[in-house]
C-alpha positions in Angstrom: 8.8 -0.6 -4.7 7.7 -1.0 -1.0 7.8 -3.9 0.5 4.6 -5.5 2.0 4.1 -4.5 5.3 1.5 -5.4 8.0 0.2 -4.2 11.0 2.7 -4.2 13.8 0.5 -3.3 17.0 -2.6 -1.2 18.2 -3.1 0.4 21.2 -5.5 2.9 23.6 -3.4 3.4 26.8 -4.0 5.2 29.8 -2.5 8.8 30.2 0.9 7.1 31.1 3.7 6.6 29.0 3.7 3.1 28.2 5.0 0.9 25.7 3.2 0.1 22.1 5.8 -2.2 20.4 8.9 -3.9 20.9 10.6 -5.5 18.0 11.6 -9.0 18.2 12.9 -8.4 14.2 14.7 -5.9 12.6 11.6 -3.7 11.6 10.6 -0.5 9.9 7.8 1.3 11.0 6.3 2.9 7.9 2.7 4.5 9.4 1.7 5.7 12.3 -2.1 6.5 12.9 -3.2 8.4 15.8 -7.0 9.2 16.5 -8.7 10.7 18.9 -11.5 9.1 19.8 -13.1 11.8 22.4 -15.2 14.8 21.7 -12.3 17.2 23.1 -8.8 18.0 22.1 -6.0 16.2 23.6 -2.2 15.7 23.4 0.0 12.9 22.9 3.5 11.7 22.9 5.4 9.0 20.6 8.8 7.7 21.4 11.3 5.8 20.0 14.0 3.7 22.4 16.4 1.8 20.3 17.7 0.1 23.3 15.4 -0.1 26.0 12.0 1.6 27.2 12.8 5.1 28.0 10.1 7.1 27.4 10.8 10.9 27.9 11.8 14.1 25.9 15.5 12.1 25.3 13.4 9.7 23.1 10.6 11.5 21.6 9.6 11.9 18.0 6.3 13.5 19.0 6.3 15.3 22.2 3.1 16.8 23.8 1.3 17.3 20.1 -2.0 18.5 20.1 -5.1 16.8 18.4 -8.5 18.1 17.8 -11.6 16.2 18.9 -12.9 13.0 16.7 -9.6 13.6 14.4 -7.0 11.4 13.0 -3.4 12.2 12.2 -1.2 9.7 9.9 2.3 9.8 9.8 3.8 8.3 6.4 7.5 7.5 5.4 7.5 8.7 2.2 10.0 6.5 0.4 11.8 3.4 1.5 14.1 3.5 4.6 12.7 6.9 5.4 10.5 5.1 8.7 11.6 4.3 12.1 14.3 1.5 11.9 14.4 -0.6 14.8 16.6 -3.3 16.0 15.6 -6.5 17.6 14.4 -5.3 21.6 14.0 -1.8 20.3 10.4 -0.1 21.6 7.9 2.4 20.6 6.2 4.1 23.4 2.8 6.1 23.7 1.3 9.0 26.0 -1.9 10.5 25.6 -2.9 13.5 27.7 -6.2 11.9 29.0 -7.1 7.8 29.6 -8.7 6.0 26.5 -8.5 8.8 24.5 -6.2 8.0 21.5 -6.0 5.0 19.5 -2.6 4.6 18.0 -1.9 2.2 15.3 1.5 1.1 13.9 2.2 -0.5 10.5 5.5 -1.6 9.0 8.0 -4.5 7.8 9.9 -6.7 9.5 13.3 -8.2 8.1 12.5 -12.0 6.3 13.3 -14.6 8.8 14.6 -16.6 5.9 17.2 -13.9 5.3 18.6 -14.4 8.8 19.8 -18.1 7.8 
């Protein structure tokens, strides 16, 4: 059974690599929704850096992936523990090929603060 998750972040960035989410607790990103809100195809990249904010080919999880106009793509972890595991301070970065063309939404679960005592 999966733990109850929530929306972690939602961004609609400009056409440069930027931080979408930085974990303050251990986190598992279990779903990513990528929505092209424009009338033309664009590309996007998603990055996961577990110890900083390097957003390039070395940390890419999806690199310059094409998405058609007015289309939504969803990435889903198909089992518990199959998502992006993030330590405290890790970050997820995104980069669309055009300004304000894509909305990225991240869902997941975080550690229970009560378990840290």
